C-alpha positions in Angstrom: 118.1 -304.7 -28.2 119.1 -301.1 -28.4 122.8 -300.5 -29.1 124.9 -297.3 -28.9 128.1 -297.7 -30.9 131.4 -296.2 -29.8 133.0 -293.8 -32.3 135.7 -296.3 -33.3 133.0 -299.0 -33.9 131.3 -296.5 -36.3 134.6 -296.0 -38.1 135.3 -299.7 -38.3 131.8 -300.2 -39.8 132.7 -297.8 -42.5 136.3 -298.7 -43.3 137.4 -301.9 -41.5 134.4 -304.2 -41.0 136.8 -307.1 -40.6 137.7 -305.7 -37.2 134.2 -306.5 -36.0 133.8 -310.0 -34.7 130.9 -312.2 -35.9 128.8 -311.5 -32.9 129.1 -307.7 -33.3 128.4 -307.8 -37.0 125.3 -309.9 -36.3 124.0 -307.5 -33.6 124.6 -304.5 -35.9 122.8 -306.1 -38.8 119.9 -307.7 -37.0 116.6 -306.1 -37.8 115.5 -306.8 -34.3 118.0 -304.3 -32.9 118.0 -300.5 -32.9 121.5 -299.1 -33.4 122.4 -295.6 -32.5 125.3 -293.2 -33.1 125.7 -290.4 -30.6 125.8 -286.8 -31.7 128.8 -286.7 -29.4 130.6 -289.2 -31.6 130.0 -286.8 -34.5 131.3 -283.9 -32.5 134.4 -286.0 -31.6 135.1 -286.8 -35.2 134.6 -283.2 -36.3 136.9 -281.8 -33.5 139.6 -284.4 -34.2 139.3 -283.5 -37.9 139.6 -279.8 -37.3 142.8 -280.2 -35.3 144.3 -282.6 -37.8 144.2 -285.7 -35.7 142.0 -287.6 -38.2 141.0 -287.0 -41.8 137.3 -287.2 -42.3 136.4 -287.2 -46.0 132.7 -288.1 -45.5 129.6 -286.6 -44.0 129.1 -288.6 -40.7 125.4 -287.8 -40.7 124.9 -289.1 -44.2 127.1 -292.2 -43.5 125.1 -293.0 -40.3 121.9 -292.8 -42.3 123.3 -295.0 -45.1 124.4 -297.6 -42.6 121.1 -297.6 -40.8 122.2 -295.9 -37.6 119.9 -293.5 -35.8 121.4 -290.3 -34.3 121.1 -290.0 -30.5 121.1 -286.4 -29.3 122.8 -285.6 -26.0 120.2 -284.5 -23.5 120.2 -282.6 -20.3 119.5 -285.8 -18.4 122.6 -287.3 -20.1 124.6 -284.3 -18.9 123.5 -284.7 -15.3 124.4 -288.4 -15.4 127.8 -287.5 -16.9 128.5 -285.3 -13.8 127.8 -288.2 -11.5 130.1 -290.8 -13.2 133.1 -291.9 -11.3 136.4 -290.8 -12.9 137.6 -294.3 -14.0 138.1 -292.8 -17.5 139.0 -289.2 -18.3 138.2 -289.1 -22.1 135.2 -286.7 -22.1 133.6 -288.2 -25.3 133.8 -291.7 -23.9 132.3 -290.5 -20.7 129.4 -288.9 -22.6 128.7 -292.2 -24.4 128.7 -294.1 -21.1 126.3 -291.6 -19.6 124.0 -291.8 -22.6 124.0 -295.6 -22.4 123.1 -295.6 -18.8 120.3 -292.9 -19.1 118.8 -294.4 -22.2 119.3 -298.1 -21.1 121.3 -298.9 -24.2 124.0 -301.6 -24.7 127.3 -299.9 -25.5 129.4 -301.5 -28.2 133.1 -300.7 -27.7 136.5 -302.3 -27.5 137.7 -299.9 -24.8 138.5 -301.9 -21.7 138.0 -298.8 -19.5 134.3 -299.0 -20.2 134.1 -302.2 -18.1 134.7 -300.1 -14.9 131.2 -298.6 -15.3 127.8 -300.2 -14.8 126.9 -300.0 -18.5 126.2 -303.1 -20.5 129.0 -303.7 -23.0 128.9 -305.7 -26.2 
């Protein structure tokens, strides 16, 4: 299975693994799965850090690598899909992840209930 993790899932993996239920921990650790972190999640973290909304004291690229996550670049096809999404959710970073999950046929791991309004596969 190919899984795209939401930004908060990435942060939980690093700092609060107890927030991840047993099924999610299994899916993240299973060698049968490919797990991705979007470049847009890194952008979100860096923007929120630069405006003082969150304190990032680590290198997200290095931590993704250490935790076995692959970085998923945001493509032109992802951008086109983003423009076609219904406006169930207005957070631009979440919408970018939803578009990426649809274009790349990835499961999306998130606790955000607004994601359920889209046709993406949620874990």
